[in-house]
TIMAR-457304 format. One record per atom (N, C-alpha, C, CB): residue number from 0; residue in three letters; chain; atom name; x, y, z. Coordinates in pm, 1 decimal. Each point is the difference from the previous one (the first is absolute). Last residue first. Glycine has a CB too. Layout:
<sites>
(site NUM,'ala','A','CA',(X,Y,Z))
...
</sites>
This chain:
<sites>
(site 59,'arg','A','N',(4236.6,5109.6,-7728.7))
(site 59,'arg','A','CA',(30.5,-142.8,-9.9))
(site 59,'arg','A','C',(-115.5,-65.5,-64.8))
(site 59,'arg','A','CB',(145.2,1.6,201.9))
(site 58,'arg','A','N',(-182.6,449.6,-100.7))
(site 58,'arg','A','CA',(89.7,-19.2,-114.0))
(site 58,'arg','A','C',(34.1,-147.2,-20.0))
(site 58,'arg','A','CB',(94.0,228.2,39.2))
(site 57,'asn','A','N',(-347.8,-79.1,334.9))
(site 57,'asn','A','CA',(-80.2,1.4,-122.8))
(site 57,'asn','A','C',(86.0,-24.4,-123.9))
(site 57,'asn','A','CB',(-159.6,157.7,110.4))
(site 56,'gln','A','N',(369.0,-113.5,313.3))
(site 56,'gln','A','CA',(-76.3,-125.0,-6.7))
(site 56,'gln','A','C',(-84.0,-6.5,-126.7))
(site 56,'gln','A','CB',(-6.0,-7.9,249.8))
(site 55,'phe','A','N',(244.2,404.0,-163.8))
(site 55,'phe','A','CA',(94.4,-108.4,-23.9))
(site 55,'phe','A','C',(-72.1,-134.4,-13.0))
(site 55,'phe','A','CB',(175.3,128.3,125.9))
(site 54,'lys','A','N',(-423.6,253.7,-5.1))
(site 54,'lys','A','CA',(42.7,8.6,-139.4))
(site 54,'lys','A','C',(94.4,-114.4,-35.7))
(site 54,'lys','A','CB',(-26.4,248.9,8.9))
(site 53,'lys','A','N',(-103.9,-209.2,440.2))
(site 53,'lys','A','CA',(-114.6,-41.0,-81.7))
(site 53,'lys','A','C',(35.5,4.5,-148.5))
(site 53,'lys','A','CB',(-157.3,85.8,176.9))
(site 52,'ile','A','N',(473.8,70.9,128.3))
(site 52,'ile','A','CA',(-13.0,-145.4,14.0))
(site 52,'ile','A','C',(-113.4,-50.9,-87.5))
(site 52,'ile','A','CB',(88.9,11.7,235.1))
(site 51,'gln','A','N',(-32.4,451.7,-206.6))
(site 51,'gln','A','CA',(107.3,-60.0,-78.3))
(site 51,'gln','A','C',(-4.3,-153.0,8.1))
(site 51,'gln','A','CB',(140.2,204.6,40.3))
(site 50,'ser','A','N',(-440.3,44.4,223.2))
(site 50,'ser','A','CA',(-36.5,12.1,-141.2))
(site 50,'ser','A','C',(107.6,-62.6,-89.2))
(site 50,'ser','A','CB',(-128.6,210.8,51.4))
(site 49,'lys','A','N',(210.8,-197.5,410.1))
(site 49,'lys','A','CA',(-112.8,-89.1,-26.2))
(site 49,'lys','A','C',(-39.7,7.3,-147.2))
(site 49,'lys','A','CB',(-80.5,28.8,237.3))
(site 48,'arg','A','N',(412.4,267.8,-85.0))
(site 48,'arg','A','CA',(50.0,-136.9,-8.9))
(site 48,'arg','A','C',(-111.3,-98.6,-30.4))
(site 48,'arg','A','CB',(180.8,59.6,159.3))
(site 47,'phe','A','N',(-303.5,388.8,-86.7))
(site 47,'phe','A','CA',(79.7,-10.9,-121.7))
(site 47,'phe','A','C',(51.7,-142.2,-18.2))
(site 47,'phe','A','CB',(65.4,241.2,21.7))
(site 46,'phe','A','N',(-291.9,-131.4,375.5))
(site 46,'phe','A','CA',(-92.7,-10.9,-112.0))
(site 46,'phe','A','C',(73.1,-11.5,-133.6))
(site 46,'phe','A','CB',(-166.4,131.5,131.4))
(site 45,'phe','A','N',(433.5,-77.3,253.0))
(site 45,'phe','A','CA',(-80.9,-120.9,14.7))
(site 45,'phe','A','C',(-92.2,-17.0,-120.0))
(site 45,'phe','A','CB',(10.2,22.0,250.1))
(site 44,'met','A','N',(243.9,374.2,-211.1))
(site 44,'met','A','CA',(78.8,-112.5,-48.9))
(site 44,'met','A','C',(-76.2,-131.1,12.8))
(site 44,'met','A','CB',(208.0,122.3,62.6))
(site 43,'phe','A','N',(-405.9,268.5,113.4))
(site 43,'phe','A','CA',(8.5,9.0,-145.9))
(site 43,'phe','A','C',(74.2,-120.7,-57.0))
(site 43,'phe','A','CB',(-3.9,251.2,14.9))
(site 42,'ile','A','N',(-5.8,-212.4,447.2))
(site 42,'ile','A','CA',(-132.5,-36.6,-49.6))
(site 42,'ile','A','C',(-3.8,6.9,-152.4))
(site 42,'ile','A','CB',(-104.0,85.0,212.8))
(site 41,'cys','A','N',(498.0,57.3,-1.6))
(site 41,'cys','A','CA',(-18.6,-144.9,17.6))
(site 41,'cys','A','C',(-136.0,-45.3,-51.8))
(site 41,'cys','A','CB',(150.4,7.1,199.8))
(site 40,'val','A','N',(-51.3,456.1,-196.2))
(site 40,'val','A','CA',(81.3,-69.3,-100.6))
(site 40,'val','A','C',(-19.5,-151.0,9.9))
(site 40,'val','A','CB',(168.6,186.5,7.0))
(site 39,'ala','A','N',(-376.1,81.2,319.7))
(site 39,'ala','A','CA',(-62.0,23.0,-130.0))
(site 39,'ala','A','C',(75.6,-73.2,-110.9))
(site 39,'ala','A','CB',(-81.4,223.3,80.8))
(site 38,'val','A','N',(264.4,-232.3,352.2))
(site 38,'val','A','CA',(-124.6,-77.6,-4.1))
(site 38,'val','A','C',(-65.5,14.5,-136.5))
(site 38,'val','A','CB',(-31.9,31.1,248.2))
(site 37,'ile','A','N',(402.4,235.3,-159.6))
(site 37,'ile','A','CA',(41.7,-137.9,-25.3))
(site 37,'ile','A','C',(-121.6,-91.4,-6.6))
(site 37,'ile','A','CB',(219.2,43.0,115.6))
(site 36,'ala','A','N',(-292.9,398.8,6.4))
(site 36,'ala','A','CA',(40.4,-3.5,-140.9))
(site 36,'ala','A','C',(43.3,-142.1,-38.5))
(site 36,'ala','A','CB',(72.2,243.3,12.0))
(site 35,'phe','A','N',(-172.7,-155.3,435.3))
(site 35,'phe','A','CA',(-121.5,-11.4,-79.3))
(site 35,'phe','A','C',(29.1,4.8,-150.0))
(site 35,'phe','A','CB',(-126.0,105.9,187.5))
(site 34,'ser','A','N',(486.2,-51.6,112.8))
(site 34,'ser','A','CA',(-60.4,-131.4,22.9))
(site 34,'ser','A','C',(-123.5,-18.3,-87.1))
(site 34,'ser','A','CB',(86.7,0.7,235.4))
(site 33,'met','A','N',(127.4,418.8,-234.0))
(site 33,'met','A','CA',(78.1,-99.1,-73.5))
(site 33,'met','A','C',(-59.8,-139.3,17.1))
(site 33,'met','A','CB',(205.9,140.4,29.9))
(site 32,'tyr','A','N',(-401.4,225.7,210.4))
(site 32,'tyr','A','CA',(-19.1,9.3,-144.4))
(site 32,'tyr','A','C',(73.2,-108.9,-77.7))
(site 32,'tyr','A','CB',(-27.8,243.2,29.7))
(site 31,'pro','A','N',(-46.6,-110.0,464.8))
(site 31,'pro','A','CA',(-14.2,-135.7,-53.8))
(site 31,'pro','A','C',(-3.6,-5.2,-152.2))
(site 31,'pro','A','CB',(-121.3,-57.7,206.4))
(site 30,'ala','A','N',(329.8,382.0,225.5))
(site 30,'ala','A','CA',(-63.9,6.4,-131.2))
(site 30,'ala','A','C',(-6.9,-140.7,-61.2))
(site 30,'ala','A','CB',(84.0,237.9,-32.8))
(site 29,'glu','A','N',(-93.8,-154.9,576.8))
(site 29,'glu','A','CA',(91.8,13.4,-113.5))
(site 29,'glu','A','C',(-79.3,3.0,-130.1))
(site 29,'glu','A','CB',(182.6,-119.1,128.2))
(site 28,'gly','A','N',(-339.9,42.7,339.1))
(site 28,'gly','A','CA',(11.4,139.9,-39.4))
(site 28,'gly','A','C',(96.7,23.9,-113.6))
(site 28,'gly','A','CB',(-55.4,57.3,229.8))
(site 27,'ala','A','N',(-111.4,-475.3,-12.1))
(site 27,'ala','A','CA',(123.7,54.7,56.9))
(site 27,'ala','A','C',(19.8,146.3,-37.0))
(site 27,'ala','A','CB',(100.1,-227.7,-9.8))
(site 26,'gln','A','N',(-468.7,-19.1,-162.5))
(site 26,'gln','A','CA',(-14.0,4.2,145.4))
(site 26,'gln','A','C',(123.1,57.6,68.7))
(site 26,'gln','A','CB',(-150.5,-196.2,-15.5))
(site 25,'ile','A','N',(161.1,129.9,-449.9))
(site 25,'ile','A','CA',(-99.8,101.9,30.5))
(site 25,'ile','A','C',(-14.3,14.7,150.7))
(site 25,'ile','A','CB',(-121.5,-50.0,-214.8))
(site 24,'arg','A','N',(395.8,-295.0,60.0))
(site 24,'arg','A','CA',(63.8,131.1,-17.1))
(site 24,'arg','A','C',(-97.4,113.6,29.1))
(site 24,'arg','A','CB',(152.6,-99.4,-171.2))
(site 23,'met','A','N',(-313.8,-342.6,173.7))
(site 23,'met','A','CA',(88.5,21.3,114.3))
(site 23,'met','A','C',(70.6,134.7,-9.3))
(site 23,'met','A','CB',(32.5,-247.3,18.6))
(site 22,'ile','A','N',(-294.9,115.6,-380.8))
(site 22,'ile','A','CA',(-86.4,28.6,115.3))
(site 22,'ile','A','C',(84.0,24.7,124.6))
(site 22,'ile','A','CB',(-182.6,-141.1,-100.0))
(site 21,'gly','A','N',(407.3,6.2,-289.5))
(site 21,'gly','A','CA',(-54.4,135.0,-15.0))
(site 21,'gly','A','C',(-88.3,39.4,116.7))
(site 21,'gly','A','CB',(9.8,-28.7,-245.4))
(site 20,'asp','A','N',(159.0,-411.5,226.9))
(site 20,'asp','A','CA',(108.5,94.5,25.5))
(site 20,'asp','A','C',(-50.5,143.9,-10.0))
(site 20,'asp','A','CB',(166.3,-166.8,-89.0))
(site 19,'tyr','A','N',(-464.9,-175.9,-30.1))
(site 19,'tyr','A','CA',(26.3,-3.1,144.4))
(site 19,'tyr','A','C',(106.5,102.2,37.5))
(site 19,'tyr','A','CB',(-62.4,-242.9,6.7))
(site 18,'val','A','N',(-10.4,184.0,-455.5))
(site 18,'val','A','CA',(-118.7,64.1,56.8))
(site 18,'val','A','C',(15.9,6.4,151.7))
(site 18,'val','A','CB',(-146.6,-83.6,-191.2))
(site 17,'phe','A','N',(471.0,-151.3,-41.9))
(site 17,'phe','A','CA',(20.5,143.3,-7.2))
(site 17,'phe','A','C',(-123.7,79.4,41.1))
(site 17,'phe','A','CB',(164.6,-41.1,-180.2))
(site 16,'phe','A','N',(-183.1,-435.6,170.3))
(site 16,'phe','A','CA',(102.7,42.1,95.4))
(site 16,'phe','A','C',(17.4,151.5,-1.2))
(site 16,'phe','A','CB',(116.0,-219.8,-30.4))
(site 15,'ala','A','N',(-402.4,29.8,-287.9))
(site 15,'ala','A','CA',(-59.9,-6.3,133.6))
(site 15,'ala','A','C',(101.0,43.1,106.3))
(site 15,'ala','A','CB',(-152.2,-185.8,-76.5))
(site 14,'ala','A','N',(305.9,148.2,-366.2))
(site 14,'ala','A','CA',(-90.3,114.6,13.9))
(site 14,'ala','A','C',(-64.2,1.8,138.4))
(site 14,'ala','A','CB',(-44.6,-5.3,-247.2))
(site 13,'val','A','N',(307.7,-364.7,132.1))
(site 13,'val','A','CA',(85.3,117.4,20.3))
(site 13,'val','A','C',(-86.7,124.6,18.8))
(site 13,'val','A','CB',(184.0,-105.7,-138.5))
(site 12,'val','A','N',(-406.9,-284.5,26.5))
(site 12,'val','A','CA',(56.6,-14.5,134.3))
(site 12,'val','A','C',(86.9,121.3,33.6))
(site 12,'val','A','CB',(-4.0,-252.0,-22.9))
(site 11,'leu','A','N',(-168.2,219.6,-410.4))
(site 11,'leu','A','CA',(-106.1,34.0,94.9))
(site 11,'leu','A','C',(49.3,-11.6,144.2))
(site 11,'leu','A','CB',(-171.2,-79.3,-165.8))
(site 10,'tyr','A','N',(461.2,-51.8,-182.7))
(site 10,'tyr','A','CA',(-18.3,144.8,-2.5))
(site 10,'tyr','A','C',(-109.7,42.6,97.4))
(site 10,'tyr','A','CB',(75.8,4.6,-239.6))
(site 9,'leu','A','N',(-5.1,-460.4,164.5))
(site 9,'leu','A','CA',(102.9,53.6,87.9))
(site 9,'leu','A','C',(-7.1,153.2,3.9))
(site 9,'leu','A','CB',(146.7,-199.6,-50.3))
(site 8,'tyr','A','N',(-412.4,-54.8,-248.0))
(site 8,'tyr','A','CA',(-58.3,14.2,133.6))
(site 8,'tyr','A','C',(100.8,49.6,102.2))
(site 8,'tyr','A','CB',(-158.4,-181.4,-56.4))
(site 7,'ala','A','N',(306.8,98.7,-381.4))
(site 7,'ala','A','CA',(-105.0,102.0,-9.2))
(site 7,'ala','A','C',(-62.4,22.7,137.3))
(site 7,'ala','A','CB',(-46.3,-64.3,-239.9))
(site 6,'thr','A','N',(364.7,-279.5,185.4))
(site 6,'thr','A','CA',(60.5,132.2,10.7))
(site 6,'thr','A','C',(-103.7,110.7,-11.9))
(site 6,'thr','A','CB',(210.0,-93.2,-94.5))
(site 5,'phe','A','N',(-342.9,-362.1,36.8))
(site 5,'phe','A','CA',(38.9,28.2,138.1))
(site 5,'phe','A','C',(54.8,140.7,14.7))
(site 5,'phe','A','CB',(48.3,-241.5,32.9))
(site 4,'lys','A','N',(-150.0,71.8,-460.2))
(site 4,'lys','A','CA',(-123.4,29.4,73.5))
(site 4,'lys','A','C',(31.1,36.6,144.5))
(site 4,'lys','A','CB',(-127.1,-156.9,-149.3))
(site 3,'phe','A','N',(481.4,16.4,-117.0))
(site 3,'phe','A','CA',(-44.7,131.2,-45.2))
(site 3,'phe','A','C',(-130.3,40.5,69.4))
(site 3,'phe','A','CB',(111.6,-40.3,-221.6))
(site 2,'ile','A','N',(74.1,-390.8,293.6))
(site 2,'ile','A','CA',(77.5,102.4,68.7))
(site 2,'ile','A','C',(-44.3,139.6,-41.3))
(site 2,'ile','A','CB',(192.8,-157.7,13.1))
(site 1,'gly','A','N',(-380.2,-229.7,-224.8))
(site 1,'gly','A','CA',(-49.3,20.4,134.6))
(site 1,'gly','A','C',(73.2,110.8,74.7))
(site 1,'gly','A','CB',(-62.8,-237.8,2.0))
(site 0,'met','A','N',(179.2,62.9,-440.2))
(site 0,'met','A','CA',(-100.7,104.1,-3.4))
(site 0,'met','A','C',(-49.4,32.4,139.4))
(site 0,'met','A','CB',(-66.2,-73.7,-227.7))
</sites>
């Protein structure tokens, strides 16, 4: 069960990287839309995984 908790927080690490990437793209004058879209998906997946872990633990 510990690995599932770890993967949920891995989404936050990936989101932080893409926030950095998006900021660097803004400063370079490029379009950061894809980076921020990935950030939104990662944050959604974090909360989705956390809720699924909680449901799995309650079922036991």
